[in-house]
C-alpha positions as CSV (number, residue, x, y, z in Angstrom):
1,M,2.8,2.8,5.0
2,K,-0.3,4.7,5.9
3,R,-3.5,2.9,6.7
4,S,-7.1,4.3,7.2
5,P,-8.8,4.7,10.5
6,A,-11.3,2.1,9.4
7,F,-8.5,-0.4,9.1
8,A,-7.3,0.6,12.6
9,F,-10.9,0.1,13.8
10,A,-11.0,-3.4,12.4
11,V,-7.7,-4.3,14.1
12,A,-9.0,-3.0,17.4
13,A,-12.2,-5.0,16.9
14,I,-10.2,-8.2,16.6
15,G,-8.3,-7.2,19.8
16,I,-11.6,-6.7,21.6
17,A,-12.9,-10.2,20.5
18,N,-9.8,-11.8,21.9
19,Y,-10.2,-9.8,25.1
20,S,-13.7,-11.2,25.4
21,L,-12.4,-14.7,25.2
22,M,-9.9,-13.9,27.9
23,D,-12.7,-12.4,30.0
24,A,-14.5,-15.8,30.0
25,V,-11.3,-17.7,31.0
26,M,-10.5,-15.1,33.7
27,K,-14.0,-15.2,35.1
28,G,-13.8,-18.9,35.5
29,M,-10.4,-18.6,37.2
30,S,-11.6,-15.8,39.4
31,I,-14.6,-17.8,40.5
32,A,-12.3,-20.7,41.4
33,H,-9.3,-18.9,42.8
34,G,-10.2,-15.2,43.3
35,A,-9.8,-12.2,41.1
36,Y,-6.6,-11.0,42.8
37,S,-4.8,-14.3,42.2
38,A,-6.2,-14.7,38.6
39,V,-5.0,-11.3,37.6
40,L,-1.6,-11.6,39.3
41,W,-0.7,-14.9,37.7
42,R,-2.0,-13.9,34.3
43,S,0.3,-10.9,34.4
44,V,3.2,-13.2,35.3
45,G,2.3,-15.4,32.4
46,A,2.3,-12.4,30.1
47,I,5.8,-11.5,31.2
48,V,7.0,-15.1,30.6
49,L,5.5,-15.0,27.0
50,L,6.5,-11.4,26.0
51,G,9.8,-11.0,27.8
52,P,11.8,-13.3,25.5
53,I,10.3,-11.6,22.5
54,F,11.2,-8.2,23.7
55,L,14.8,-9.3,24.4
56,M,15.2,-11.2,21.2
57,R,14.2,-8.2,19.2
58,R,16.9,-6.2,21.0
59,T,14.5,-3.3,21.5
60,P,16.2,-0.3,23.1
61,W,15.3,0.2,26.8
62,P,12.3,2.6,27.2
63,S,13.1,6.3,27.6
64,R,12.3,8.0,30.9
65,Q,9.1,9.5,29.3
66,A,8.0,6.0,28.1
67,L,8.7,4.5,31.5
68,G,6.6,7.2,33.2
69,L,3.7,6.4,30.8
70,H,4.2,2.6,31.4
71,L,4.1,3.1,35.1
72,G,1.1,5.4,35.0
73,R,-1.0,3.3,32.7
74,G,0.1,0.1,34.5
75,V,-1.4,1.5,37.8
76,L,-4.6,2.6,36.1
77,A,-5.1,-0.5,34.0
78,G,-4.0,-2.8,36.9
79,S,-6.5,-1.2,39.3
80,S,-9.2,-1.4,36.6
81,V,-8.7,-5.0,35.8
82,V,-8.7,-6.2,39.4
83,L,-12.0,-4.3,40.1
84,F,-13.5,-5.6,36.8
85,F,-12.9,-9.3,37.4
86,W,-13.9,-9.0,41.1
87,G,-17.2,-7.5,39.8
88,L,-17.5,-9.9,36.9
89,V,-17.7,-12.8,39.4
90,R,-20.8,-11.2,40.8
91,V,-22.7,-10.2,37.6
92,T,-23.2,-11.7,34.2
93,M,-20.7,-11.1,31.5
94,A,-23.2,-9.2,29.5
95,Q,-24.1,-6.9,32.3
96,G,-20.5,-6.4,33.3
97,V,-19.4,-5.5,29.8
98,A,-22.4,-3.2,29.4
99,L,-21.3,-1.2,32.4
100,T,-17.8,-0.8,30.9
101,F,-19.3,0.9,27.9
102,L,-19.1,4.1,30.0
103,A,-15.3,4.0,29.5
104,P,-15.3,4.9,25.8
105,L,-17.7,7.7,26.4
106,I,-15.6,9.1,29.1
107,A,-12.5,8.6,27.0
108,L,-13.9,10.8,24.2
109,F,-13.9,13.8,26.5
110,L,-10.6,12.9,28.2
111,A,-9.0,12.7,24.7
112,A,-10.2,16.3,24.0
113,A,-9.0,17.5,27.4
114,F,-5.5,15.8,27.5
115,L,-4.6,15.0,23.9
116,G,-6.0,18.1,22.2
117,E,-8.2,16.0,19.9
118,T,-11.2,17.5,18.2
119,I,-14.4,15.6,19.0
120,R,-16.1,14.8,15.7
121,R,-19.8,15.1,15.4
122,A,-20.1,11.5,14.1
123,A,-18.2,10.2,17.1
124,I,-20.5,12.1,19.5
125,G,-23.6,11.0,17.7
126,G,-22.6,7.4,17.5
127,S,-21.7,7.4,21.2
128,M,-25.0,8.9,22.1
129,V,-26.9,6.2,20.2
130,A,-24.7,3.6,21.9
131,S,-25.4,5.1,25.3
132,L,-29.2,4.6,24.7
133,G,-28.4,0.9,24.3
134,V,-26.6,0.9,27.6
135,L,-29.6,2.6,29.2
136,A,-31.9,0.0,27.7
137,I,-29.8,-2.8,29.3
138,A,-29.8,-1.0,32.6
139,A,-33.6,-0.7,32.5
140,G,-33.9,-4.4,31.9
141,Q,-31.6,-5.1,34.9
142,A,-33.6,-2.7,37.1
143,Q,-36.7,-5.0,36.7
144,A,-34.8,-7.9,38.3
145,N,-34.3,-8.1,42.1
146,A,-30.6,-7.5,42.4
147,S,-28.9,-8.9,45.5
148,T,-26.3,-6.9,47.5
149,D,-23.6,-9.0,45.9
150,V,-24.8,-8.0,42.4
151,V,-24.9,-4.4,43.4
152,L,-21.4,-4.4,44.8
153,G,-20.2,-6.2,41.6
154,S,-21.9,-3.5,39.5
155,V,-20.3,-0.7,41.5
156,A,-16.8,-2.4,41.1
157,V,-17.3,-2.7,37.3
158,F,-18.4,1.0,37.2
159,A,-15.3,2.1,39.0
160,A,-13.2,-0.1,36.7
161,S,-14.7,1.6,33.7
162,I,-13.6,5.1,34.9
163,L,-10.1,3.9,35.5
164,Y,-10.1,2.1,32.1
165,A,-11.1,5.3,30.4
166,G,-8.0,7.0,31.7
167,S,-5.9,4.0,30.6
168,L,-7.3,4.3,27.1
169,I,-6.0,7.8,26.8
170,M,-2.6,6.9,28.2
171,L,-2.5,4.0,25.7
172,R,-2.9,6.5,22.9
173,R,0.1,8.4,24.2
174,Q,2.1,5.2,24.7
175,A,1.5,4.0,21.2
176,Q,3.0,7.2,19.8
177,I,6.4,6.6,21.4
178,A,6.6,2.9,22.2
179,D,6.5,-0.4,20.4
180,P,3.3,-2.5,21.0
181,I,5.3,-5.4,22.4
182,E,6.9,-3.0,24.8
183,V,3.6,-1.5,25.8
184,A,2.0,-4.9,26.6
185,L,5.1,-6.2,28.4
186,F,5.7,-3.2,30.7
187,T,2.0,-2.9,31.5
188,S,2.2,-6.6,32.7
189,I,5.4,-5.9,34.6
190,V,3.9,-2.9,36.5
191,L,0.8,-4.8,37.3
192,T,2.8,-7.8,38.6
193,L,4.9,-5.5,40.8
194,L,1.8,-3.9,42.2
195,L,0.1,-7.2,43.1
196,L,3.1,-9.2,44.3
197,P,3.4,-7.5,47.8
198,G,-0.2,-8.7,48.6
199,A,0.3,-12.2,47.2
200,P,1.1,-13.8,50.7
201,W,-2.4,-12.8,51.9
202,F,-4.5,-12.8,48.8
203,S,-3.0,-15.4,46.5
204,A,-1.1,-18.7,46.4
205,M,1.2,-20.5,43.9
206,P,-1.1,-22.1,41.3
207,D,-1.1,-25.8,40.8
208,L,0.5,-27.2,37.6
209,A,-2.9,-28.0,36.2
210,I,-3.9,-24.3,36.3
211,W,-0.8,-23.0,34.4
212,P,-2.1,-23.9,30.9
213,W,-5.2,-21.7,31.6
214,I,-3.0,-19.0,33.0
215,L,-0.7,-19.0,30.0
216,G,-3.6,-19.3,27.6
217,A,-5.2,-16.2,29.2
218,A,-1.9,-14.4,29.1
219,L,-1.4,-15.3,25.4
220,V,-4.8,-14.1,24.4
221,G,-4.6,-11.0,26.5
222,S,-1.1,-10.2,25.2
223,V,-2.2,-10.5,21.6
224,S,-5.1,-8.3,22.3
225,A,-2.9,-5.7,24.0
226,V,-0.5,-5.6,21.1
227,L,-3.4,-5.3,18.6
228,L,-5.0,-2.4,20.5
229,A,-1.6,-0.7,21.1
230,W,-0.9,-0.9,17.3
231,A,-4.4,0.3,16.4
232,Y,-4.2,3.3,18.8
233,G,-0.9,4.2,17.1
234,L,-2.8,4.6,13.9
235,A,-6.0,6.4,14.8
236,E,-7.4,8.9,17.3
237,A,-8.9,7.6,20.6
238,Q,-12.3,9.0,19.6
239,V,-12.3,6.8,16.5
240,L,-11.4,3.6,18.3
241,A,-13.3,4.1,21.5
242,P,-16.7,2.9,20.1
243,V,-15.1,-0.4,19.2
244,E,-15.4,-1.4,22.8
245,Y,-19.1,-1.8,22.3
246,T,-18.6,-4.9,20.1
247,A,-17.4,-6.7,23.3
248,F,-21.1,-6.9,24.4
249,V,-22.0,-9.4,21.6
250,W,-19.1,-11.6,22.5
251,A,-19.8,-11.3,26.3
252,A,-23.5,-12.4,25.7
253,L,-22.5,-15.3,23.6
254,L,-19.6,-16.6,25.8
255,G,-21.7,-16.0,29.0
256,Y,-24.4,-18.2,27.6
257,V,-22.1,-21.0,26.3
258,V,-19.7,-21.1,29.2
259,F,-21.7,-20.0,32.3
260,D,-25.3,-20.6,31.1
261,E,-26.1,-16.9,31.5
262,R,-29.4,-15.8,29.9
263,V,-29.8,-12.6,27.9
264,S,-33.1,-10.7,28.2
265,A,-34.9,-8.9,25.3
266,W,-33.9,-5.6,26.9
267,T,-30.3,-6.7,26.6
268,V,-30.7,-7.7,23.0
269,G,-32.4,-4.4,22.1
270,G,-29.6,-2.5,23.8
271,A,-27.0,-4.5,21.9
272,L,-28.6,-3.5,18.6
273,L,-28.5,0.1,19.6
274,I,-24.8,-0.2,20.6
275,I,-23.8,-1.8,17.3
276,L,-25.7,1.0,15.4
277,G,-23.8,3.5,17.5
278,C,-20.5,1.9,16.5
279,L,-21.4,2.1,12.8
280,L,-22.4,5.7,13.1
281,A,-19.3,6.7,15.0
282,I,-16.9,5.6,12.2
283,R,-18.8,7.2,9.4
284,G,-17.0,9.9,7.4
285,R,-13.4,10.5,6.6
286,V,-10.9,11.2,9.3
287,A,-7.2,12.1,8.8
288,P,-4.9,9.3,9.8
289,A,-2.8,9.7,13.0
290,P,0.9,10.5,12.6
291,Q,2.8,7.3,11.7
292,T,5.2,5.9,14.3
293,E,7.1,2.7,14.6
294,A,4.2,1.4,16.7
295,G,1.7,2.2,14.0
296,A,3.7,1.8,10.8
């Protein structure tokens, strides 16, 4: 059954909201136990949750092409997520998420370069408006006296956004040939295999009291990964990329409620521009993506 790009956008928005909730949990875990350890054990938790589902569905083993994509995106996404949560410990959630907004903008052009997608005028215009919002937030942050730790955190999040842009493009390719459960599971497997060798030096076996938080983060993150993989199977990357901007509203809210982080007027103004950019980017009719098992 065919569904419109607007429906895919709505599904992706739900996925981003879930990811924002996971970000708050992961920030708390990273503060307490370190970003490396938090990401490693969340990935293990995701395997525990998704592995039985994958086996019970008797899904065929991924093809060589799919395994290559899983490996490539796992490396990109894994490196991105470790850098992101390391940086998020040092900056506010709103600031950290604002810096990641560079990723969808980069993804628009990567989609044209590697996927052969035509960049629509509405998508470009919406992204330009949203980028003004990011600049407004940056101007507000520049007025504060940032410590070295905050600067390093910002640099780490910036680097994470570049890697994440690449992972968004690979997600689009994955979603065309692989089931969403498969995409989420194998991304977690690759990330776990990447981080396990360093565990004796950078991590430790979590206490039993921590495991409910690990599994909770893994559950929310896995649901988000499945929703995004499904959405990217329905619509072009340039249509869905601006949905990342909605994470700012959730980050500002959760940062305030959970970590008592304050949001400046500059940040609020930037958020309004970002939301406007999202609305502009999805205006107009766009032909649905070819239907696959992942996006049916």
